Each structure stands twice: as structure tokens, then as C-alpha cells.
N, C-alpha and C positions, 0 to 999 in steps of 0.2 A: 372443577374445570368448567369454564363458561360454555354455554351451548353454541354460541356463534364464534367464528374466527374473529380475531382482533380487528381486522379491517372492517368487518360488519358491525362491530360494537362501537367503533368510533369513526364513522364515515366522514370523509372530507366532503361536506356539502355546504351549500350556500348558507344554511341556517347557523352553522358553526362560526361563520365570519360576519354576521350582522344582517344578512338579508333574510327577512322573515317570510317572504312569499313562498308559497308551496306550489307544486305542480297542479294540484286540484284547484287552486285559486287562479292559476294561469290559463288553464284550458277548460272550456265548458264541458268537454267530455275527454278525459285523459286517455280513453281507449281509441279516440278518433280526433286528435287535435287538428285544428283548422289552420290553414296557411296564415290568415290575418292575425290569429292569436299568437302564433310563433313570431311573426314579424314584429308585433307590438311588444312582446316580451323581450326579444333581442334588442329592440330599440331602447327599451327601458333600462337595459343593463349599463348604459353609458359607454359600453365597449364599441358599439356600432352606431353609426348615424342612421337616420331614417332610410336614406337611399341604400346604404350598405345592408341594412337588415332586409329591405325589400329584395335587393339583388341576390343576397344569399339564399333566401327562401325560394324565390322563383327561378334563380339562375343556377346556383350550386346544387340545391337539393332537387331541382328539376320537377317541381310539383305540378307545373301547369302544362297541359298538352299543347298549349299555344306555342311553347318554346321549341317545339320540334320542327316547326315550319319557319324558315328564315323570314319570309315576308310578313307573316302574322306576328312573329316575334318582334320584328322591327316596329310595327305599328303598336304592339302591346307596350313595349318599353317607352316609346315616345308618349303614349297616353299617360304614362306614369312618371313623366318628368325627365326622362333621359333623352339626350340629343340623338343618340344612335345606339344600335345594337352593340357596336364595338365599345362604346363608352359604358354601356350597361355591363358588358363582360369585364371590363377593367375594374369597375366598382365591385363586381361580384368576386373577382380574384383577390382584391384587397380585403374584402370581408372574410373570405376563406382563410387568408393569411392570418388575420386577427383571431379568428376562431381557433385555428391551429395553435397559435401562441397561447391562447387561454387554456386549451386542452393540455398543452405541455406544462403550463404552470400547475394545473391540477395534478398531473402525473408526478411532477417534481415534489410537490407537497406530500403526496401519498408515499412516494419512495423514501423520502426523508423520515416521515412519521412511522412507517411500517416497512423497514427494509426486509427483503427476502433473506432468510437464513440459509446458509449452505447446508446441503444434506449429507455430503460425503467428503472424506479426506482426499485432497488433491494428490497425495502420494500413494496411499495404499487402497483407497476406495472404501474404507470402513465408514459406517454410519457415524455421524458426529453427535447425534442426539442433543443438539443445542449447545454443545461445548466444543470450542476449537481454539487453535492458536494461529495467529497471523505472524509468520516469521518476517524478519527484516529483508531477507533475500530468499529466493526460491519460490516454489508454488504456494498458493494460499487458497483456502484455509487448510490446515492440517490437523490431524487428531493429536491428542496428548501423547500417544505412544510414539508417533513419528517425530513429534517435537521433543521427545525425551524429557517430558515433564515428570518430576518426582512427586507422586501424590502425597507422600509423607511430608515433604517440604512445603508444598502448597496447600495441602489439606491435612492438618495435624491429626485428625481422627482417622485419616486414610479414606474417608468417604467424601467425595466431591460434593455431595448433597448436603453435608453438614456445614453450616456457615461459621463454625467456631474459628 
């Protein structure tokens, strides 16, 4: 039996899909990443534009103390190419939405590749031990006993672990 759970053996990460950049290459110090490094990395993904990456890092993540004061925030965003603080916030909201969609894609891929297995029978509560039946109607999943599965018919040796 492997030492790691299957999700850890086959992680859904960027390297499995063609992006060869690592976190160590992205941040000069992975234990203390810098705002500008994250902005540059987000911009490099082609998911976010430069303004969206900037607005996400400084607006959504709230990394700058400047953003806590309205007047200072207005001046700060204007110095960085935004017409107004409200325009900056609109761009930040769009970036947040795009990031949320990207996270959802990641979760969908992992759920497809590594679905959670049910632990107990929906009818009697017995442990399923990785084997269950999904009936056409009624609760799902159920154990072989509740499904009235004949082990002799489905498993000629009488042992469900015997592949004959």
C-alpha cells in the first residue's frame, strides 16, 4: 500500500498540464512572497491582465496599509493607472471572479480524478469497505447485503476479493 493518499501521489498542479514554473522560481523567498512577485506571476498566467493582477493583489488581498484610508487609496490607485477608487474596485472584483472560476476548475478536475468514496450504507449504516451498489431508485450507495447481491452469482469463489 502506498505511503501517501492518492490525491498526494497525483496532485493536480500546473506542472501536470504544461506549466513548468515552480513556486521557488516565482518567489524570491517562498516563506515571505512579495506583492510585486505575486502580481507579476498572476499577470503571466494569461488569466489576468496587468491591471487585474494589480487590483487583485492590492485590493482583494488587502496587502497594502494604504488601502485602509479612502483618500490615500484614491491617490494610490490613480498613481497606478486607475481613474478612480471605484474603477479600481470594479477591476478587483472582476479579477476576484476570474480567480474564483480558476479555483472551481481546479476543484472540478480533482473531484473528477479522485472522487470521494462513500463510507457507509445509506440504508443500514454498515461500512462499505470500498464496495457498494448504486440502485436505480432509492438511497445510494447501499451495501451488497441491502442490495440483496448474491455473492455466489457475482463472485463464483464466494470471495469478492477473488477476481475470477
